[in-house]
C-alpha positions in Angstrom: -120.3 -21.1 120.5 -119.5 -18.6 123.3 -120.0 -21.2 126.0 -117.7 -23.6 124.3 -115.0 -21.0 123.7 -114.8 -19.8 127.3 -113.0 -22.9 128.7 -110.6 -22.8 125.9 -109.7 -19.2 126.5 -109.3 -19.8 130.3 -107.1 -22.8 129.6 -104.9 -20.8 127.3 -104.6 -18.1 129.9 -103.5 -20.6 132.5 -100.9 -22.1 130.2 -99.2 -18.8 129.8 -98.0 -19.0 133.4 -96.0 -22.2 132.9 -92.3 -21.7 132.9 -91.1 -25.3 132.3 -89.3 -25.1 135.7 -89.9 -27.3 138.8 -91.7 -24.3 140.4 -94.6 -24.8 138.1 -95.8 -27.3 140.7 -96.0 -24.8 143.5 -98.1 -21.8 142.7 -96.6 -18.9 144.7 -99.7 -16.8 144.3 -101.8 -19.4 146.1 -99.0 -19.9 148.6 -98.9 -16.3 149.6 -102.7 -16.2 149.7 -102.7 -19.1 152.1 -99.9 -17.5 154.2 -102.0 -14.3 154.7 -105.0 -16.3 155.8 -103.1 -18.5 158.3 -103.3 -17.7 162.0 -99.8 -19.2 162.8 -96.7 -20.4 161.0 -97.5 -24.0 162.1 -101.0 -23.7 160.7 -99.6 -22.4 157.4 -97.2 -25.3 157.2 -99.9 -27.8 157.8 -102.4 -26.3 155.3 -99.7 -26.0 152.7 -98.9 -29.8 152.9 -102.5 -31.1 153.1 -103.8 -32.8 150.0 -107.3 -31.2 150.4 -105.8 -27.8 150.1 -104.4 -28.6 146.6 -101.6 -26.1 146.7 -98.5 -28.2 147.1 -97.8 -30.3 144.0 -94.0 -30.2 144.2 -91.9 -33.3 143.4 -88.2 -32.5 143.4 -86.9 -36.1 143.8 -89.1 -37.4 141.0 -90.7 -40.3 143.0 -94.2 -39.3 141.7 -95.1 -38.3 145.3 -95.6 -34.7 146.6 -92.8 -33.5 148.8 -93.2 -32.2 152.3 -92.5 -28.5 152.5 -91.3 -27.3 155.9 -91.2 -23.6 157.0 -88.1 -22.3 158.7 -88.3 -19.0 160.5 -85.5 -16.4 160.5 -85.9 -13.1 162.4 -83.8 -10.0 162.6 -85.6 -7.3 164.6 -88.8 -6.5 162.7 -87.7 -8.3 159.6 -88.9 -11.9 159.1 -87.9 -14.5 156.6 -90.1 -17.6 156.3 -88.1 -20.1 154.2 -90.0 -22.9 152.4 -87.7 -25.9 152.2 -87.7 -29.5 150.9 -85.4 -32.2 152.1 -84.7 -33.8 148.7 -82.3 -36.4 150.2 -81.0 -37.4 153.6 -78.2 -34.8 153.3 -79.7 -32.4 150.7 -82.0 -29.5 151.3 -83.5 -27.3 148.6 -85.0 -23.9 149.3 -88.2 -23.4 147.4 -89.2 -19.9 148.2 -88.9 -17.3 150.9 -91.6 -15.0 152.3 -90.3 -11.7 153.4 -92.2 -9.7 156.0 -90.8 -6.3 157.1 -91.8 -3.3 159.0 -90.4 0.1 158.1 -89.8 3.1 160.3 -93.3 4.3 159.7 -94.6 1.0 161.0 -95.8 0.0 157.5 -95.6 -3.7 156.8 -94.6 -5.1 153.5 -95.0 -8.8 152.4 -93.5 -10.5 149.4 -92.7 -14.1 148.3 -89.6 -14.7 146.2 -89.2 -17.9 144.3 -85.9 -19.7 144.4 -83.8 -19.1 141.3 -83.3 -22.9 140.8 -87.1 -23.5 140.7 -88.6 -20.3 139.3 -85.8 -18.4 137.6 -84.5 -15.0 138.3 -86.5 -12.2 139.9 -89.7 -14.2 140.5 -91.3 -11.9 143.1 -95.0 -11.7 144.1 -96.8 -9.3 146.4 -100.4 -8.4 147.3 -102.0 -5.8 145.0 -102.3 -2.3 146.5 -105.8 -0.9 147.0 -107.3 0.9 144.1 -106.1 4.5 143.7 -108.0 6.9 146.0 -109.6 10.0 144.8 -109.7 13.5 146.2 -112.8 15.6 145.9 -112.5 18.8 143.8 -114.1 21.7 145.8 -114.7 23.6 142.6 -116.8 20.8 141.0 -120.4 21.9 140.2 -121.6 18.8 138.4 -124.8 16.9 139.3 -122.9 14.1 141.2 -120.3 15.7 143.5 -117.7 13.5 145.3 -118.5 13.6 149.0 -115.7 11.4 150.3 -112.1 12.5 150.4 -109.3 9.9 150.7 -105.6 10.3 150.8 -103.6 9.2 147.8 -102.1 5.7 148.1 -98.4 5.0 148.5 -96.2 2.4 146.8 -96.0 0.4 150.1 -98.5 -2.4 150.3 -100.2 -2.4 153.7 -100.8 -5.9 155.0 -101.1 -5.4 158.7 -104.6 -6.9 158.8 -103.4 -10.3 157.8 -103.8 -12.7 160.7 -100.2 -14.1 160.4 -98.8 -10.5 160.4 -100.7 -9.6 163.5 -99.4 -12.8 165.1 -95.7 -12.4 164.3 -95.7 -8.8 165.6 -97.6 -9.7 168.7 -96.0 -10.1 172.1 -97.0 -13.8 172.3 -95.1 -14.7 169.1 -92.5 -17.4 169.5 -90.3 -18.3 166.4 -91.2 -21.7 164.9 -88.5 -24.2 164.0 -89.9 -27.4 162.4 -88.5 -30.6 163.8 -89.0 -32.5 160.5 -86.3 -34.2 158.4 -86.1 -36.3 155.2 -87.1 -39.4 157.1 -89.5 -37.8 159.6 -92.7 -36.1 158.7 -95.7 -35.0 160.8 -98.5 -37.5 161.4 -101.0 -35.5 159.3 -98.8 -35.7 156.2 -99.3 -38.7 153.9 -97.4 -38.5 150.6 -100.0 -38.3 147.8 -99.6 -38.6 144.0 -98.6 -35.6 141.9 -101.4 -34.0 140.1 -101.4 -33.4 136.3 -99.8 -30.0 135.7 -102.8 -28.7 133.6 -105.3 -29.6 136.3 -103.2 -28.2 139.0 -102.9 -24.8 137.4 -106.6 -24.7 136.5 -107.5 -25.4 140.2 -105.2 -22.6 141.6 -105.4 -19.9 139.0 -108.1 -18.0 140.8 -105.6 -17.1 143.5 -103.8 -14.7 141.1 -106.5 -12.1 141.3 -105.4 -10.4 144.5 -101.7 -10.4 143.7 -99.3 -9.3 141.0 -95.7 -10.0 139.9 -94.1 -13.2 138.7 -91.1 -13.8 136.5 -92.3 -12.7 133.1 -91.5 -9.0 132.7 -93.0 -7.9 136.0 -92.0 -4.6 137.7 -92.2 -5.9 141.3 -88.9 -5.4 143.1 -87.9 -6.5 146.6 -88.7 -3.8 149.1 -86.2 -4.8 151.9 -83.0 -5.8 150.1 -81.1 -6.2 153.4 -83.6 -8.8 154.6 -83.3 -10.7 151.3 -79.5 -10.5 151.2 -79.3 -11.8 154.7 -81.5 -14.8 153.6 -79.2 -15.4 150.6 -76.2 -15.8 152.8 -77.6 -19.1 154.1 -79.6 -20.2 151.1 -79.8 -24.0 150.5 -79.4 -25.6 147.0 -79.6 -29.3 146.2 -77.3 -31.1 143.7 -80.1 -33.5 142.9 -82.4 -30.7 141.9 -79.7 -29.0 139.7 -78.8 -32.3 138.0 -82.5 -33.1 137.3 -83.0 -29.6 135.9 -79.9 -29.8 133.8 -80.9 -33.2 132.3 -84.4 -31.9 131.6 -86.0 -34.5 134.0 -88.5 -32.0 135.4 -89.8 -31.3 131.9 -90.4 -35.0 131.3 -92.2 -35.2 134.6 -94.4 -32.2 133.9 -95.2 -33.2 130.3 -96.4 -36.6 131.5 -99.3 -34.9 133.1 -100.0 -32.4 130.4 -102.5 -32.9 127.6 -99.7 -33.1 125.2 -98.5 -36.2 127.0 -101.6 -37.9 125.8 -100.2 -37.9 122.3 -98.2 -41.0 123.1 -101.3 -42.7 124.3 -103.3 -41.7 121.2 -100.5 -42.8 119.0 -101.5 -46.4 119.2 -105.1 -45.8 118.4 -104.0 -43.5 115.5 -101.9 -46.3 114.1 -104.7 -48.8 114.4 -107.0 -47.0 112.1 -104.2 -46.6 109.6 -103.6 -50.4 109.9 -107.3 -51.0 109.4 -107.3 -48.6 106.5 -104.5 -50.6 104.9 -106.6 -53.7 105.5 -109.4 -51.9 104.0 -107.3 -51.2 100.9 -106.9 -55.0 100.6 -110.6 -55.2 101.1 -111.1 -52.8 98.3 -108.9 -55.1 96.2 -111.3 -57.8 97.0 -114.1 -55.6 95.8 -112.8 -56.0 92.2 -115.3 -58.9 91.7 -118.0 -56.4 92.2 -116.3 -54.4 89.4 -116.2 -57.6 87.3 -119.8 -58.2 88.1 -120.7 -54.7 87.0 -118.8 -55.2 83.8 -120.4 -58.6 83.3 -123.7 -57.0 84.0 -122.9 -54.3 81.4 -121.8 -56.9 79.0 -124.9 -59.0 79.5 -127.0 -55.9 79.2 -125.3 -55.0 76.0 -125.6 -58.6 74.7 -129.3 -58.6 75.6 -129.6 -55.3 73.9 -127.9 -56.7 70.8 -130.1 -59.8 70.9 -133.2 -57.8 71.3 -132.0 -55.6 68.4 -131.3 -58.7 66.3 -134.7 -60.0 67.2 -136.3 -56.7 66.1 -134.4 -56.8 62.9 -135.3 -60.4 62.2 -138.9 -59.7 63.0 -138.8 -56.7 60.8 -137.1 -58.7 58.1 -139.8 -61.4 58.4 -142.5 -58.8 58.2 -140.9 -57.3 55.2 -140.4 -60.7 53.7 -143.9 -61.9 54.3 -145.3 -58.6 53.2 -143.3 -58.6 49.9 -144.1 -62.3 49.4 -147.8 -61.8 49.8 -147.7 -58.7 47.7 -145.8 -60.5 45.0 -148.0 -63.6 45.2 -151.1 -61.5 45.1 -149.8 -59.6 42.2 -148.8 -62.7 40.4 -152.1 -64.3 41.3 -154.0 -61.3 40.2 -152.1 -61.1 37.0 -152.8 -64.7 36.1 -156.5 -64.2 36.7 -156.5 -61.3 34.3 -154.7 -63.3 31.7 -157.3 -65.9 31.9 
């Protein structure tokens, strides 16, 4: 029972992250994880759009093919904005999310990814989890297991300097990347592939959530560098096609077609067939009335045989009594006549 209940619990846990918005098809936890592990922005863009990676499942123009996501770089001193964009139409671009990388005056680097409000709703911010709280040894402790390592207390700033992409963008050899791709022109490695079922997609990417926290459901993560984010918002791209599809509920229809609940329409026809066969079975049960008649005839015949056997017994009893009385009377009369003589 425990083995059977585990997948059900994990599936329920995955379903709680679904918002019903188009952003359900691009897991930002997995996206930020991939970004940290990429050596360059070009490498990140390529890995994000490859089918084998399984992270990009976005379909904003609803052609049942995964959209190509390009990464546009914006830089202002030590503040970087890596904007994830989709060319929905020839003259329409939709921002999907923005990755904010900033360095403060103490040379501490923060990294966050913010989902676009059109795709993820308001305040959908994700960042790497901070290290576990450090402990400081108590010099007055006299217990059997004293703490021998002293570490400074952690701050609220998430340190991500060790990420390869962070080391790259702050290195002297970094050159800002500007993708040359458009709605009609994609890189040779990208071949549009079919959108994955939403339930399968989230099941495959949920393990990325372990090292990060945030999201759009009552989280307490706030944007560290508001100036950097506000500068990005001044040139944010929004698509009329995306807004119209969202207003008309088209993305919900697209997502539900891949969910298990969408199978109800498929199972509807089998469910009606059994009911039809059952109605046929009811007519078959009507045809089973002869069996009832046979049983009643059988009961009648049995009762008739019982009555005949009873009448036979009574007649035989009567014959016995008649023969017995006759013999007795004849013997008596015969005996009496002999005496008279």
